[in-house]
C-alpha positions in Angstrom: 0.0 0.0 0.0 1.3 3.5 -1.0 1.1 6.4 1.4 -1.3 9.2 0.5 0.7 12.3 -0.5 -0.4 15.8 0.4 1.5 17.1 -2.7 -0.5 17.6 -5.8 0.2 15.1 -8.6 1.7 16.1 -11.8 -1.7 15.8 -13.5 -3.4 18.2 -11.1 -0.6 20.8 -11.6 -0.9 20.4 -15.4 -4.7 20.9 -15.3 -4.4 24.0 -13.1 -1.7 25.6 -15.4 -3.7 24.6 -18.5 -6.8 26.3 -17.0 -5.0 29.5 -16.3 -3.4 29.6 -19.8 -6.9 28.9 -21.3 -8.5 31.8 -19.3 -5.8 34.2 -20.4 -6.1 33.1 -24.0 -9.9 33.5 -24.0 -9.5 37.0 -22.4 -7.0 38.1 -25.0 -9.1 36.7 -27.9 -12.2 38.5 -26.7 -10.2 41.8 -26.1 -8.6 41.8 -29.5 -11.9 40.8 -31.3 -14.0 43.5 -29.5 -11.8 46.7 -29.2 -13.4 49.6 -27.4 -14.3 52.5 -29.8 -12.0 55.5 -29.6 -13.9 58.1 -27.5 -14.4 61.7 -28.6 -12.0 63.7 -26.6 -12.8 66.7 -24.5 -9.3 68.0 -23.8 -7.9 71.5 -24.1 -7.5 72.2 -27.8 -10.3 69.9 -28.9 -13.5 71.2 -30.6 -16.2 70.9 -27.9 -18.7 68.1 -28.7 -22.0 69.6 -29.8 -25.2 68.4 -28.1 -28.9 69.1 -28.3 -31.1 69.0 -25.2 -33.9 70.9 -23.6 -34.2 73.7 -21.0 -36.2 73.1 -17.9 -39.1 74.9 -19.6 -38.9 72.4 -22.5 -37.3 74.7 -25.1 -34.6 73.1 -27.3 -31.0 74.2 -26.8 -27.8 73.3 -28.6 -24.3 74.1 -27.6 -23.6 75.2 -31.2 -26.3 77.9 -30.8 -23.6 79.8 -28.9 -20.9 79.6 -31.6 -19.2 83.0 -31.9 -19.4 83.5 -28.2 -17.1 82.4 -25.4 -19.1 80.0 -23.3 -18.7 78.8 -19.8 -20.1 75.3 -20.0 -20.9 74.3 -16.5 -21.8 70.8 -15.2 -23.7 70.8 -11.9 -26.4 69.2 -9.7 -28.8 70.6 -7.1 -27.6 68.1 -4.5 -23.9 69.2 -5.0 -22.8 71.4 -2.1 -20.1 73.3 -4.0 -22.6 73.8 -6.9 -25.0 75.5 -4.5 -22.2 77.9 -3.7 -21.1 78.4 -7.3 -24.5 79.0 -9.0 -25.1 82.3 -7.2 -21.6 83.4 -8.1 -22.2 82.6 -11.7 -25.5 84.6 -11.6 -23.8 87.7 -10.2 -21.1 87.4 -12.8 -23.6 86.9 -15.6 -25.5 90.0 -14.4 -22.4 92.1 -14.4 -20.7 91.0 -17.7 -21.6 89.8 -21.1 -20.3 86.3 -20.5 -22.3 83.4 -21.8 -23.0 80.6 -19.3 -24.7 77.3 -20.1 -25.2 75.2 -17.1 -26.0 71.5 -17.8 -27.7 69.7 -14.9 -26.9 66.2 -13.9 -29.7 63.7 -14.2 -32.4 65.6 -12.5 -35.9 66.5 -13.5 -37.1 69.8 -15.0 -39.1 70.3 -11.7 -36.1 69.8 -9.5 -34.0 72.2 -11.6 -36.7 74.9 -11.8 -37.3 74.8 -8.1 -33.6 75.3 -7.5 -33.3 78.0 -10.2 -36.3 79.9 -8.8 -34.8 79.9 -5.3 -31.6 81.4 -6.5 -33.2 83.5 -9.3 -31.0 82.0 -12.0 -31.5 83.8 -15.4 -28.7 82.4 -17.5 -29.5 79.3 -19.6 -29.9 75.9 -18.0 -30.0 72.6 -19.8 -31.2 69.2 -18.8 -29.2 66.0 -19.0 -31.7 63.6 -17.4 -30.0 60.5 -19.0 -26.5 61.7 -18.3 -25.5 61.4 -22.0 -23.9 64.9 -22.1 -22.1 64.4 -18.8 -20.7 61.1 -20.3 -19.7 62.9 -23.5 -17.7 65.4 -21.5 -16.3 62.8 -19.1 -17.6 64.7 -16.0 -16.4 62.8 -12.9 -17.0 65.5 -10.3 -19.1 68.6 -9.7 -18.9 71.4 -10.3 -16.9 71.3 -13.5 -16.6 74.1 -16.2 -15.3 73.9 -19.7 -14.3 77.3 -21.2 -15.1 77.2 -24.9 -13.8 80.0 -27.2 -15.8 81.6 -30.0 -14.7 79.0 -32.5 -16.0 76.1 -30.3 -12.6 75.0 -29.1 -12.0 74.0 -25.4 -9.5 76.5 -24.1 -9.6 75.7 -20.4 -11.2 73.2 -17.9 -12.0 74.3 -14.4 -12.7 71.9 -11.5 -14.4 73.0 -8.4 -16.1 76.2 -7.5 -15.3 78.9 -10.1 -14.8 82.1 -8.1 -15.6 85.5 -9.6 -11.8 86.3 -9.7 -11.2 83.1 -11.7 -14.1 83.8 -14.0 -12.8 87.3 -14.6 -9.3 85.9 -15.3 -10.9 83.5 -17.9 -12.8 86.3 -19.6 -9.6 88.5 -19.7 -7.7 85.7 -21.3 -10.3 84.2 -23.7 -12.8 87.1 -24.1 -16.5 87.0 -23.3 
């Protein structure tokens, strides 16, 4: 009678290695056969991707409607604490300058956006993105986030976090508005 060994047999070792190699091969075949599409970029120097959506009142709005103007394209949400600080700052700056601000809300309803806008008395254009498609198109990962787009539709700067009046003025001084 042979003693029972606690070491794996050669056959077991061969089967484990073969399983691992097979898994790697299947992964590589799948990855090579299904490459991810190249995403549109939203980096400084890129043309800003155009989009069409609606305002909270149901009117259609397109980014390209503002071509020829410098645009602060802001991404925000009513539940975002820093956004609640930034929106009144944008409103004051909008009231005091000729800057174009388009604020795209993140996945909230028209009623939620209108309630918030009425509380703060926002008069600059607001846009809905109830599905998050525009946010995804611009790779928005945190709020607030503002793209500065020049009159030719090119992204010239990206600002993360609360955009202070001094920073807004510096952007206007540099890019126009």
